[in-house]
Each structure stands twice: as structure tokens, then as C-alpha cells.
C-alpha positions as protocol buffer text, in pm:
chain_id: "A"
residue {
  index: 1
  type: MET
  ca { x: 746 y: -68 z: -2149 }
}
residue {
  index: 2
  type: ASN
  ca { x: 1101 y: 61 z: -2126 }
}
residue {
  index: 3
  type: LYS
  ca { x: 1242 y: 32 z: -1769 }
}
residue {
  index: 4
  type: LYS
  ca { x: 1582 y: 135 z: -1635 }
}
residue {
  index: 5
  type: ILE
  ca { x: 1687 y: 36 z: -1283 }
}
residue {
  index: 6
  type: ILE
  ca { x: 1824 y: 320 z: -1072 }
}
residue {
  index: 7
  type: GLN
  ca { x: 2091 y: 225 z: -819 }
}
residue {
  index: 8
  type: THR
  ca { x: 2328 y: 438 z: -610 }
}
residue {
  index: 9
  type: ASN
  ca { x: 2557 y: 369 z: -318 }
}
residue {
  index: 10
  type: ASP
  ca { x: 2466 y: 715 z: -184 }
}
residue {
  index: 11
  type: ALA
  ca { x: 2134 y: 576 z: -57 }
}
residue {
  index: 12
  type: PRO
  ca { x: 2070 y: 258 z: 143 }
}
residue {
  index: 13
  type: GLU
  ca { x: 2071 y: -61 z: -59 }
}
residue {
  index: 14
  type: ALA
  ca { x: 1731 y: -221 z: -106 }
}
residue {
  index: 15
  type: ILE
  ca { x: 1637 y: -434 z: 193 }
}
residue {
  index: 16
  type: GLY
  ca { x: 1383 y: -638 z: 0 }
}
residue {
  index: 17
  type: THR
  ca { x: 1263 y: -733 z: -344 }
}
residue {
  index: 18
  type: TYR
  ca { x: 1258 y: -386 z: -497 }
}
residue {
  index: 19
  type: SER
  ca { x: 1479 y: -133 z: -676 }
}
residue {
  index: 20
  type: GLN
  ca { x: 1577 y: 208 z: -537 }
}
residue {
  index: 21
  type: GLY
  ca { x: 1410 y: 358 z: -841 }
}
residue {
  index: 22
  type: ILE
  ca { x: 1280 y: 287 z: -1189 }
}
residue {
  index: 23
  type: ARG
  ca { x: 1290 y: 518 z: -1492 }
}
residue {
  index: 24
  type: VAL
  ca { x: 1014 y: 455 z: -1751 }
}
residue {
  index: 25
  type: SER
  ca { x: 812 y: 602 z: -2038 }
}
residue {
  index: 26
  type: GLY
  ca { x: 1092 y: 701 z: -2271 }
}
residue {
  index: 27
  type: GLY
  ca { x: 1305 y: 811 z: -1977 }
}
residue {
  index: 28
  type: ASP
  ca { x: 1102 y: 1104 z: -1849 }
}
residue {
  index: 29
  type: THR
  ca { x: 923 y: 950 z: -1549 }
}
residue {
  index: 30
  type: VAL
  ca { x: 1114 y: 823 z: -1245 }
}
residue {
  index: 31
  type: TYR
  ca { x: 955 y: 635 z: -954 }
}
residue {
  index: 32
  type: LEU
  ca { x: 1155 y: 644 z: -630 }
}
residue {
  index: 33
  type: SER
  ca { x: 1097 y: 361 z: -386 }
}
residue {
  index: 34
  type: GLY
  ca { x: 1024 y: 441 z: -24 }
}
residue {
  index: 35
  type: GLN
  ca { x: 1321 y: 556 z: 177 }
}
residue {
  index: 36
  type: ILE
  ca { x: 1355 y: 533 z: 552 }
}
residue {
  index: 37
  type: GLY
  ca { x: 1615 y: 699 z: 773 }
}
residue {
  index: 38
  type: LEU
  ca { x: 1895 y: 448 z: 714 }
}
residue {
  index: 39
  type: ASP
  ca { x: 2245 y: 589 z: 675 }
}
residue {
  index: 40
  type: PRO
  ca { x: 2376 y: 432 z: 353 }
}
residue {
  index: 41
  type: SER
  ca { x: 2731 y: 400 z: 484 }
}
residue {
  index: 42
  type: THR
  ca { x: 2635 y: 210 z: 801 }
}
residue {
  index: 43
  type: MET
  ca { x: 2281 y: 85 z: 724 }
}
residue {
  index: 44
  type: LYS
  ca { x: 2188 y: 201 z: 1076 }
}
residue {
  index: 45
  type: MET
  ca { x: 1874 y: 401 z: 1150 }
}
residue {
  index: 46
  type: ALA
  ca { x: 1917 y: 769 z: 1230 }
}
residue {
  index: 47
  type: ALA
  ca { x: 1829 y: 848 z: 1590 }
}
residue {
  index: 48
  type: GLY
  ca { x: 1515 y: 1055 z: 1649 }
}
residue {
  index: 49
  type: ILE
  ca { x: 1240 y: 1174 z: 1418 }
}
residue {
  index: 50
  type: GLU
  ca { x: 1412 y: 1494 z: 1298 }
}
residue {
  index: 51
  type: GLU
  ca { x: 1730 y: 1307 z: 1208 }
}
residue {
  index: 52
  type: GLN
  ca { x: 1526 y: 1039 z: 1031 }
}
residue {
  index: 53
  type: ILE
  ca { x: 1339 y: 1302 z: 827 }
}
residue {
  index: 54
  type: HIS
  ca { x: 1668 y: 1463 z: 718 }
}
residue {
  index: 55
  type: GLN
  ca { x: 1817 y: 1123 z: 628 }
}
residue {
  index: 56
  type: VAL
  ca { x: 1508 y: 1028 z: 427 }
}
residue {
  index: 57
  type: PHE
  ca { x: 1540 y: 1350 z: 225 }
}
residue {
  index: 58
  type: LEU
  ca { x: 1912 y: 1287 z: 171 }
}
residue {
  index: 59
  type: ASN
  ca { x: 1838 y: 931 z: 55 }
}
residue {
  index: 60
  type: LEU
  ca { x: 1564 y: 1048 z: -183 }
}
residue {
  index: 61
  type: LYS
  ca { x: 1793 y: 1321 z: -316 }
}
residue {
  index: 62
  type: ALA
  ca { x: 2065 y: 1064 z: -391 }
}
residue {
  index: 63
  type: VAL
  ca { x: 1829 y: 832 z: -577 }
}
residue {
  index: 64
  type: ALA
  ca { x: 1674 y: 1124 z: -767 }
}
residue {
  index: 65
  type: ALA
  ca { x: 2023 y: 1234 z: -875 }
}
residue {
  index: 66
  type: ALA
  ca { x: 2112 y: 879 z: -982 }
}
residue {
  index: 67
  type: GLY
  ca { x: 1799 y: 886 z: -1197 }
}
residue {
  index: 68
  type: GLY
  ca { x: 1903 y: 1211 z: -1363 }
}
residue {
  index: 69
  type: GLY
  ca { x: 1683 y: 1445 z: -1161 }
}
residue {
  index: 70
  type: SER
  ca { x: 1656 y: 1659 z: -852 }
}
residue {
  index: 71
  type: PHE
  ca { x: 1394 y: 1763 z: -597 }
}
residue {
  index: 72
  type: ASN
  ca { x: 1280 y: 2028 z: -849 }
}
residue {
  index: 73
  type: ASP
  ca { x: 1158 y: 1741 z: -1068 }
}
residue {
  index: 74
  type: ILE
  ca { x: 943 y: 1574 z: -799 }
}
residue {
  index: 75
  type: VAL
  ca { x: 576 y: 1602 z: -889 }
}
residue {
  index: 76
  type: LYS
  ca { x: 438 y: 1374 z: -614 }
}
residue {
  index: 77
  type: LEU
  ca { x: 568 y: 1297 z: -266 }
}
residue {
  index: 78
  type: ASN
  ca { x: 413 y: 1047 z: -26 }
}
residue {
  index: 79
  type: VAL
  ca { x: 497 y: 1072 z: 344 }
}
residue {
  index: 80
  type: PHE
  ca { x: 425 y: 782 z: 578 }
}
residue {
  index: 81
  type: LEU
  ca { x: 442 y: 852 z: 953 }
}
residue {
  index: 82
  type: THR
  ca { x: 392 y: 624 z: 1251 }
}
residue {
  index: 83
  type: ASP
  ca { x: 282 y: 936 z: 1443 }
}
residue {
  index: 84
  type: LEU
  ca { x: 96 y: 1206 z: 1249 }
}
residue {
  index: 85
  type: GLY
  ca { x: 186 y: 1440 z: 1536 }
}
residue {
  index: 86
  type: ASN
  ca { x: 526 y: 1464 z: 1363 }
}
residue {
  index: 87
  type: PHE
  ca { x: 375 y: 1607 z: 1043 }
}
residue {
  index: 88
  type: GLN
  ca { x: 466 y: 1966 z: 1138 }
}
residue {
  index: 89
  type: LYS
  ca { x: 831 y: 1858 z: 1172 }
}
residue {
  index: 90
  type: VAL
  ca { x: 814 y: 1714 z: 820 }
}
residue {
  index: 91
  type: ASN
  ca { x: 680 y: 2048 z: 693 }
}
residue {
  index: 92
  type: GLU
  ca { x: 953 y: 2246 z: 869 }
}
residue {
  index: 93
  type: ILE
  ca { x: 1236 y: 2025 z: 747 }
}
residue {
  index: 94
  type: MET
  ca { x: 1088 y: 1987 z: 397 }
}
residue {
  index: 95
  type: SER
  ca { x: 1105 y: 2365 z: 351 }
}
residue {
  index: 96
  type: GLY
  ca { x: 1485 y: 2336 z: 364 }
}
residue {
  index: 97
  type: TYR
  ca { x: 1492 y: 2089 z: 74 }
}
residue {
  index: 98
  type: PHE
  ca { x: 1217 y: 2215 z: -160 }
}
residue {
  index: 99
  type: GLU
  ca { x: 1124 y: 2544 z: -323 }
}
residue {
  index: 100
  type: ALA
  ca { x: 789 y: 2654 z: -465 }
}
residue {
  index: 101
  type: PRO
  ca { x: 617 y: 2528 z: -661 }
}
residue {
  index: 102
  type: TYR
  ca { x: 604 y: 2236 z: -420 }
}
residue {
  index: 103
  type: PRO
  ca { x: 511 y: 1884 z: -531 }
}
residue {
  index: 104
  type: ALA
  ca { x: 170 y: 1733 z: -473 }
}
residue {
  index: 105
  type: ARG
  ca { x: 187 y: 1542 z: -146 }
}
residue {
  index: 106
  type: ALA
  ca { x: 5 y: 1297 z: 75 }
}
residue {
  index: 107
  type: ALA
  ca { x: 67 y: 1229 z: 443 }
}
residue {
  index: 108
  type: ILE
  ca { x: -45 y: 890 z: 566 }
}
residue {
  index: 109
  type: GLY
  ca { x: -49 y: 758 z: 921 }
}
residue {
  index: 110
  type: VAL
  ca { x: 67 y: 397 z: 945 }
}
residue {
  index: 111
  type: ALA
  ca { x: 92 y: 147 z: 1230 }
}
residue {
  index: 112
  type: SER
  ca { x: 457 y: 58 z: 1164 }
}
residue {
  index: 113
  type: LEU
  ca { x: 739 y: 83 z: 912 }
}
residue {
  index: 114
  type: PRO
  ca { x: 1040 y: -138 z: 829 }
}
residue {
  index: 115
  type: ARG
  ca { x: 1323 y: -141 z: 1081 }
}
residue {
  index: 116
  type: ASP
  ca { x: 1105 y: 52 z: 1330 }
}
residue {
  index: 117
  type: ALA
  ca { x: 1144 y: 369 z: 1124 }
}
residue {
  index: 118
  type: GLN
  ca { x: 922 y: 661 z: 1221 }
}
residue {
  index: 119
  type: VAL
  ca { x: 900 y: 804 z: 869 }
}
residue {
  index: 120
  type: GLU
  ca { x: 918 y: 678 z: 511 }
}
residue {
  index: 121
  type: MET
  ca { x: 878 y: 871 z: 185 }
}
residue {
  index: 122
  type: ASP
  ca { x: 855 y: 784 z: -182 }
}
residue {
  index: 123
  type: ALA
  ca { x: 829 y: 1010 z: -483 }
}
residue {
  index: 124
  type: VAL
  ca { x: 754 y: 1043 z: -853 }
}
residue {
  index: 125
  type: LEU
  ca { x: 972 y: 1263 z: -1074 }
}
residue {
  index: 126
  type: VAL
  ca { x: 906 y: 1391 z: -1425 }
}
residue {
  index: 127
  type: LEU
  ca { x: 1216 y: 1493 z: -1617 }
}
residue {
  index: 128
  type: PRO
  ca { x: 1094 y: 1723 z: -1892 }
}
residue {
  index: 129
  type: GLY
  ca { x: 1311 y: 1716 z: -2202 }
}
residue {
  index: 130
  type: LYS
  ca { x: 1548 y: 1459 z: -2050 }
}
residue {
  index: 131
  type: GLY
  ca { x: 1400 y: 1152 z: -2224 }
}
């Protein structure tokens, strides 16, 4: 399998044994690791759920761009929330970052996330014709 590590300073550095993203299968599929609301310049968590959601989208956008794609190339988005009551906020904020056709998506309630984050998201991109 052909793998290319994706790394950008425009998203938080990995805080564990993982890469920000991996590009595989001849270069057309990109897997983005989970992003939480860390500001990449300070590595501090954004305050409040809405700010964290925005920061997560900015972090995902940066890694997608480093991998040669954009939000238009996301085919699957996973959203992890410590409080599923915040799912409507995710929907509202997501509408400012995505256009139809929207990616397939899952929303999962979890007990906790790294660094006491309230939200984490990961994604899969397919870059047609960019292999």
C-alpha cells in the first residue's frame, strides 16, 4: 500500500502516536485524524462548544488542504460529542463550512475526549482525478 503522511503547521501537531492525515490508494483517498478544538498556534483549547466546533472545522480544513483537498472532497465525517445536546450547534455551524451535497456523517456520544474537548471530528476525503 502506498502511504503519504500529511502534516501542516496550520493544524495542531499530533499529541500522540498518529499522523494528522494519510493519503493512500494511488493518492486519491485521504484519511484525516480526529481534530479537537486546539488552536495550532498556542495548542490551547478554544473556550466554549461553539468556538471548539469552529476550531475543529478550521483544523480539518487545514489538514484537508495539506492533503490536496477541500471540504468539497469529504465523503464521510464523524462527529464525536461529549454532550449530544450540542448536535444542533454542530449542524448550524457546519452549514457555514459545507455545501450540498453534504458528506455522509455519523454523530457519536462519548464519555470524554482528549484534553477535555467537547467535540472531535475526523473525515475521509476522495480526490477524484488527483491521484
